[in-house]
C-alpha positions as CSV (number, residue, x, y, z in Angstrom):
1,X,-2.6,18.9,-22.4
2,X,-4.8,21.7,-23.7
3,X,-8.4,22.1,-22.6
4,X,-10.3,25.1,-24.0
5,X,-7.0,26.6,-25.2
6,X,-5.5,26.4,-21.6
7,X,-3.1,23.9,-20.1
8,X,-4.4,21.2,-17.8
9,X,-4.2,20.9,-15.0
10,X,-4.2,24.6,-14.3
11,X,-1.5,26.0,-12.0
12,X,-2.7,25.8,-8.4
13,X,-1.8,28.3,-5.7
14,X,-2.5,25.8,-2.9
15,X,-2.4,22.0,-2.4
16,X,-4.8,19.7,-0.7
17,X,-3.3,18.0,2.3
18,X,-4.7,14.7,3.7
19,X,-3.2,13.2,6.8
20,X,-3.6,9.5,7.6
21,X,-2.6,7.5,10.6
22,X,-1.2,4.0,9.8
23,X,-2.3,2.2,12.9
24,X,-2.4,-1.6,12.6
25,X,-3.3,-4.7,10.6
26,X,-5.5,-7.5,12.0
27,X,-6.2,-11.1,11.4
28,X,-3.3,-11.7,9.0
29,X,-2.4,-15.1,7.7
30,X,0.9,-16.6,8.9
31,X,3.9,-16.5,6.7
32,X,3.8,-19.5,4.4
33,X,0.2,-20.2,5.2
34,X,-1.5,-22.2,2.4
35,X,-4.0,-20.0,0.7
36,X,-6.5,-20.9,-1.9
37,X,-4.8,-22.3,-5.0
38,X,-4.1,-20.1,-7.9
39,X,-3.2,-23.0,-10.1
40,X,-5.5,-24.8,-12.5
41,X,-8.0,-23.9,-15.1
42,X,-9.3,-20.9,-13.2
43,X,-6.0,-19.5,-11.8
44,X,-6.0,-16.5,-14.1
45,X,-9.4,-15.5,-12.9
46,X,-8.1,-14.9,-9.4
47,X,-7.6,-11.2,-10.1
48,X,-11.2,-10.8,-11.2
49,X,-13.2,-13.3,-9.1
50,X,-11.2,-14.6,-6.1
51,X,-14.0,-17.1,-5.2
52,X,-13.1,-19.2,-8.3
53,X,-9.6,-20.2,-7.1
54,X,-10.3,-22.9,-4.6
55,X,-11.1,-23.4,-0.9
56,X,-9.2,-22.6,2.3
57,X,-6.7,-25.1,3.7
58,X,-5.3,-25.3,7.2
59,X,-2.0,-23.4,7.8
60,X,1.2,-25.3,7.2
61,X,3.9,-25.3,9.8
62,X,6.1,-22.2,9.7
63,X,9.6,-22.1,11.1
64,X,10.3,-18.3,10.9
65,X,8.2,-15.2,11.5
66,X,7.7,-12.5,9.0
67,X,8.3,-8.8,9.0
68,X,5.4,-6.6,7.7
69,X,5.6,-3.1,6.3
70,X,3.1,-0.8,4.7
71,X,3.8,1.1,1.5
72,X,1.8,4.2,0.8
73,X,2.0,5.8,-2.7
74,X,0.2,8.5,-4.7
75,X,-0.3,8.3,-8.4
76,X,-1.4,11.6,-10.0
77,X,-3.2,11.6,-13.3
78,X,-2.4,15.2,-13.6
79,X,-0.7,17.8,-11.4
80,X,1.7,17.5,-8.4
81,X,1.6,15.0,-5.5
82,X,3.8,14.1,-2.6
83,X,3.9,11.6,0.3
84,X,5.8,12.5,3.5
85,X,6.0,11.9,7.2
86,X,6.6,15.7,7.6
87,X,3.8,18.3,7.2
88,X,6.1,20.3,5.0
89,X,8.2,17.8,3.0
90,X,11.9,18.6,2.4
91,X,11.8,16.7,-0.9
92,X,9.1,15.4,-3.3
93,X,8.5,11.7,-2.9
94,X,5.5,9.7,-4.3
95,X,5.8,6.8,-1.9
96,X,6.6,6.0,1.7
97,X,7.4,2.6,3.2
98,X,6.9,2.2,7.0
99,X,9.4,0.9,9.3
100,X,8.7,-2.7,10.4
101,X,6.3,-3.3,13.2
102,X,9.2,-4.6,15.3
103,X,8.2,-6.1,18.6
104,X,4.6,-5.3,17.8
105,X,4.5,-7.6,14.8
106,X,2.9,-11.0,14.6
107,X,-0.6,-11.5,13.1
108,X,-1.8,-8.0,14.3
109,X,1.2,-5.6,13.8
110,X,1.0,-2.0,15.0
111,X,2.7,0.8,13.1
112,X,1.7,4.1,14.6
113,X,3.0,6.4,11.8
114,X,1.5,9.6,10.5
115,X,1.7,10.2,6.7
116,X,0.9,13.5,5.0
117,X,-0.4,13.3,1.4
118,X,-0.2,16.4,-0.8
119,X,-2.0,16.8,-4.1
120,X,-2.8,19.6,-6.5
121,X,-5.6,17.6,-8.1
122,X,-6.9,15.3,-5.3
123,X,-9.9,14.1,-7.5
124,X,-7.4,12.9,-10.1
125,X,-4.9,11.4,-7.6
126,X,-5.0,7.7,-6.6
127,X,-3.9,6.6,-3.1
128,X,-2.5,3.1,-3.0
129,X,-1.7,1.2,0.2
130,X,0.1,-2.1,0.0
131,X,1.2,-4.7,2.6
132,X,4.8,-5.9,2.2
133,X,6.0,-9.1,3.7
134,X,9.6,-10.5,4.1
135,X,11.4,-12.8,6.5
136,X,13.2,-11.2,9.4
137,X,16.7,-11.8,8.0
138,X,16.0,-10.0,4.7
139,X,13.4,-7.5,5.7
140,X,14.8,-4.5,3.8
141,X,15.8,-6.4,0.6
142,X,13.3,-9.1,-0.4
143,X,9.9,-7.7,0.5
144,X,7.0,-9.2,-1.4
145,X,3.7,-7.3,-1.9
146,X,1.0,-9.6,-0.5
147,X,-2.0,-7.2,-0.6
148,X,-3.0,-3.7,-1.7
149,X,-6.0,-1.4,-2.1
150,X,-6.6,1.8,-3.9
151,X,-8.9,4.8,-3.6
152,X,-9.3,8.3,-5.1
153,X,-7.7,10.8,-2.7
154,X,-10.3,13.5,-3.2
């Protein structure tokens, strides 16, 4: 794109690096726990006003435990971005999925991973962190995104 006759974003000689520690999650619901209902007349409103979707119900009995992972991704509106567990990445990736919490899982899993985020235009780059859940048998295949949040990197 051209701005004032010049290309945007301009070529950058350096990148902004942000390092984050993925420590743990706390107070998570159990796998299969009944959450407020998204069905009914106000179900579509859940994405805008979660308070409209019903009231909390007690957890249902669960036979298997779940495996949780975190997915960190960068979304650049302009310019270059990369996510890596290495300070100097060997290849350009825009997302990283943690290994499972393993023996430190349960309702408060611990991860202990360091992730380096590189961006040429950090004020125009979105950081998205998502929680992925799957049963232990299909942990690497059938992960479902159960929560996420976003923030501007810069």
